[in-house]
C-alpha positions in Angstrom: 71.1 80.3 73.4 70.1 77.1 74.9 72.5 77.8 77.6 70.8 80.9 78.6 67.2 79.5 78.3 67.7 76.8 80.8 69.3 79.6 83.3 65.8 81.6 83.1 63.9 77.7 83.6 66.1 77.7 87.0 65.3 81.3 87.8 62.1 80.4 87.0 61.4 77.0 88.7 60.5 75.6 85.5 61.3 72.2 85.1 60.5 71.2 81.6 60.4 73.6 79.0 58.5 72.6 75.7 59.4 74.4 72.0 57.2 74.0 69.7 56.7 77.0 67.3 59.2 76.7 64.2 61.0 80.5 65.4 61.5 79.7 69.1 63.6 76.7 67.2 65.5 79.0 65.1 65.6 81.5 68.2 67.0 78.1 70.6 68.6 75.7 68.4 69.5 77.8 65.3 68.0 74.9 63.3 65.1 75.5 60.9 63.2 72.9 62.6 59.3 72.7 63.5 58.1 69.8 66.4 58.2 69.1 69.8 61.9 70.0 71.9 61.4 68.8 75.1 64.0 70.9 77.6 65.5 70.0 81.0 68.3 71.2 82.8 70.2 68.1 81.7 68.6 67.0 78.0 66.9 67.6 75.3 64.5 65.2 73.3 62.6 66.1 70.1 59.6 64.8 68.7 59.9 65.9 65.0 58.7 64.8 61.8 60.2 62.4 59.3 61.1 64.9 56.8 63.7 65.7 58.7 65.7 62.9 59.6 68.4 63.3 57.4 68.9 66.5 59.5 72.1 67.3 60.7 70.9 67.4 64.5 73.0 66.6 67.9 69.9 66.2 69.8 68.2 62.8 71.5 65.5 62.5 68.5 62.6 60.3 67.9 60.9 60.9 64.3 57.0 60.5 63.3 55.1 60.2 60.3 51.7 60.3 62.2 49.6 61.3 65.4 49.3 57.6 66.5 53.7 57.5 65.9 53.6 61.1 68.0 51.6 59.9 70.9 53.7 56.8 71.2 56.9 59.1 71.4 55.1 60.9 73.8 54.3 57.8 76.0 58.1 57.4 76.7 58.2 60.7 78.3 58.7 60.7 82.1 57.2 64.8 82.9 54.7 65.1 86.0 54.4 68.8 84.7 55.7 70.5 81.9 55.8 74.5 80.5 55.0 76.1 77.2 54.2 79.0 75.1 50.9 77.3 73.5 50.1 74.7 76.3 46.4 73.8 74.5 48.2 72.0 72.3 49.5 69.1 74.3 47.1 69.4 77.4 45.7 66.2 76.8 49.2 64.3 76.6 50.4 66.1 79.9 50.0 68.4 82.6 50.6 71.7 80.7 50.8 75.4 81.9 51.8 78.2 80.2 54.7 80.7 79.5 55.5 83.2 77.9 59.4 82.6 78.7 61.2 82.7 75.5 58.5 85.4 74.0 60.1 87.7 77.1 63.9 86.2 76.3 63.6 87.1 72.2 62.7 91.0 73.0 66.1 91.4 74.6 68.3 90.6 72.2 72.2 89.6 73.4 75.2 91.3 72.0 75.8 88.2 69.1 72.5 89.1 68.1 72.5 92.3 67.2 75.1 91.9 65.1 73.5 89.8 63.0 70.8 92.3 62.8 73.5 94.8 62.0 74.6 92.8 58.7 71.1 92.4 58.2 70.3 95.7 57.9 73.6 96.6 56.4 72.8 94.4 53.2 69.3 95.7 53.4 70.9 99.4 53.2 72.7 97.9 49.7 69.5 96.3 48.4 67.5 99.7 48.3 70.0 102.1 48.0 71.1 99.6 44.0 67.5 99.8 43.1 66.8 103.6 43.6 68.4 104.6 40.6 66.4 102.0 38.1 63.4 102.7 39.7 61.6 105.2 37.2 60.6 103.6 34.2 60.5 99.7 35.7 56.7 98.4 36.8 55.8 97.5 40.8 56.6 94.0 39.7 60.1 94.8 38.3 61.6 96.0 41.1 60.3 93.6 43.5 62.1 91.5 41.5 65.4 93.2 41.2 65.5 93.5 45.0 64.5 89.4 44.8 67.5 89.5 42.9 70.2 91.8 44.9 69.2 88.9 47.9 69.7 85.9 45.4 73.2 87.2 44.0 74.1 88.1 48.1 73.2 84.4 48.8 70.5 85.2 51.5 66.7 85.0 52.0 64.1 88.0 51.9 63.2 88.5 55.6 59.5 88.8 55.0 59.3 85.1 54.1 58.8 84.3 58.1 55.7 85.5 57.9 54.4 84.8 54.6 55.5 88.5 53.0 57.3 89.8 49.9 59.4 93.3 49.9 57.5 96.0 48.6 57.6 98.7 45.5 54.1 101.3 45.9 54.0 104.2 43.5 51.6 106.5 45.2 50.3 104.4 47.8 47.0 104.4 49.6 47.3 101.0 51.4 50.3 99.9 53.1 51.2 96.1 52.1 49.3 95.7 48.7 51.0 93.6 45.9 52.5 94.9 43.4 50.8 96.0 40.2 52.1 96.7 36.6 52.0 100.3 36.2 55.3 101.5 35.0 56.8 104.2 37.9 56.9 107.8 36.4 59.0 110.7 37.5 56.4 112.4 39.9 55.1 109.6 41.9 55.5 109.2 45.6 57.3 105.2 45.6 57.4 103.3 49.0 60.1 100.5 49.0 59.9 98.3 52.0 62.5 95.2 51.9 64.6 93.0 54.6 67.3 90.5 53.9 67.6 87.4 56.5 71.4 87.3 58.1 71.9 83.9 59.6 68.0 83.8 60.8 68.0 87.1 61.6 65.7 89.9 60.0 66.5 93.3 58.1 64.1 96.2 57.5 63.7 99.2 55.6 61.6 101.6 54.5 62.9 104.7 52.1 60.3 106.9 50.1 62.0 107.9 46.5 60.3 110.7 44.3 62.4 112.1 41.0 60.8 114.7 40.5 58.8 116.1 43.2 55.9 118.6 43.8 55.7 121.5 46.6 52.8 119.2 48.5 55.0 116.0 48.3 58.0 117.1 49.4 55.7 118.9 52.1 54.4 115.5 53.8 58.3 113.9 53.4 59.1 116.0 55.2 56.9 115.9 58.1 57.1 112.1 57.8 61.2 112.8 58.3 60.6 114.6 60.8 58.6 113.0 63.1 60.5 109.7 62.5 63.5 111.9 64.4 61.2 113.4 67.0 60.1 109.7 67.7 63.9 108.0 67.7 65.3 111.0 69.9 62.5 110.0 72.8 63.4 106.3 73.0 64.9 105.5 75.9 64.2 102.4 78.3 61.2 103.1 80.7 59.7 104.8 78.5 55.7 103.8 77.9 55.5 102.5 74.0 51.8 104.4 74.7 52.8 107.5 75.8 55.5 107.6 72.7 53.0 106.6 69.9 50.4 109.7 71.3 53.3 111.6 70.8 53.5 110.7 67.3 49.8 111.3 66.9 50.6 115.0 68.5 53.6 115.5 65.9 51.4 114.3 62.9 48.4 117.1 63.9 51.3 120.3 63.9 52.5 119.0 60.9 48.5 119.6 59.3 47.5 115.9 58.9 44.8 113.9 60.3 46.1 110.6 62.6 43.3 109.3 62.2 42.5 109.7 58.3 46.5 109.4 57.5 48.0 106.9 59.2 47.9 103.5 58.8 50.5 101.4 60.3 52.7 100.7 63.3 56.5 99.7 64.3 57.0 96.4 65.9 60.6 94.6 67.1 62.5 92.7 64.9 64.5 89.8 65.5 64.1 86.1 64.1 60.9 86.9 62.7 60.4 89.9 60.5 57.2 91.1 63.2 58.3 90.4 66.5 56.0 91.9 69.9 55.5 94.0 71.3 53.1 96.2 68.4 54.3 99.7 68.5 50.9 101.2 68.7 48.4 103.6 71.3 47.9 100.4 73.3 50.1 98.2 74.0 50.9 98.4 77.3 54.5 97.9 77.5 57.6 100.1 78.2 60.9 100.1 75.6 63.6 97.7 76.9 67.0 98.2 76.8 68.5 95.7 74.2 65.3 96.3 72.3 65.1 96.3 68.2 62.5 98.1 66.6 61.5 99.4 63.9 60.4 103.4 63.7 57.8 103.8 60.6 56.1 106.6 60.8 53.7 106.8 57.5 51.2 109.7 56.0 48.7 108.1 52.9 47.0 111.4 51.9 43.9 110.4 49.2 44.7 111.8 45.8 48.9 112.4 46.8 50.2 109.0 48.2 51.8 108.4 50.9 55.6 108.1 52.5 56.9 106.0 54.8 60.2 106.4 56.5 61.6 103.0 58.6 64.9 102.6 60.3 65.7 99.5 62.6 66.9 101.2 66.1 68.4 99.5 69.0 67.3 100.4 72.5 70.6 101.4 74.7 71.0 102.0 78.2 71.5 105.5 77.5 69.3 106.3 74.6 68.9 104.2 71.2 71.5 103.5 67.9 70.5 103.5 64.9 71.5 100.0 62.3 69.8 101.1 59.1 72.1 103.5 57.1 70.8 104.4 54.1 69.9 108.2 53.0 66.7 110.0 54.2 66.2 111.7 50.7 63.4 112.0 48.6 
């Protein structure tokens, strides 16, 4: 990935690019680090906290213990101007200019990145399918712990840790992303399960809704969400405005007899080395779908006195249409 970054730097006339964010380090270097990396066409010079001293890092590195140490390290660099995503972090030390080069690159996945995302999706599929038969009688806490046990036995991390979150199991939910409760899951509960595996730094994200003994209204809500998601995925193509796509979701919700203002509580997002990456897929997003994006399509409806249904899949935007990376069945 470093060579691709250098190619973009040359195209944009950037002589020195500085990486500071943890997941940009992961993207560019494949390393779980945070600090400062100064990239030119000929070199990489890193300034890192001392606790990375014994990491296997192939680049020229200065390890610092204090702000004064860091300042001294920077004084040894002879850069007239640097480009970075957050120039305010070094504006006292260097002449800085803002660039979104890495953020832009991260939106369009390479074939190797897609393979890692596919593997993360496959593991996530298996995690949810493993949990499903056990849900009734468990508490939400127990169900979340069962997902974590599955990932532990696979020898991988949970993807939601990348933004400080956790897997979710929610019965009759009227609030996305609330903490788990000690309530026992019953046969007639709508249960949202939202989880993701992290494979070689790349995240999976999948949501399914289950109910062992649904009534007529629960089935109606589930089928509405499933059909809305199906049409939304079919619509996606490069060049389609995300805001227009989202407006169509609102139209579909109304056609199904629900109210977007009352019943839509959550948006989709791009996904990669972080679980939530730009762009957010909202009705105010100004961007278009682009070939190479991997996004989550996750319509959900939450109805008072009934609960919530959300169905989420990872979707790869291709030149002609899409490919759904997550494969878990969409059955109540």
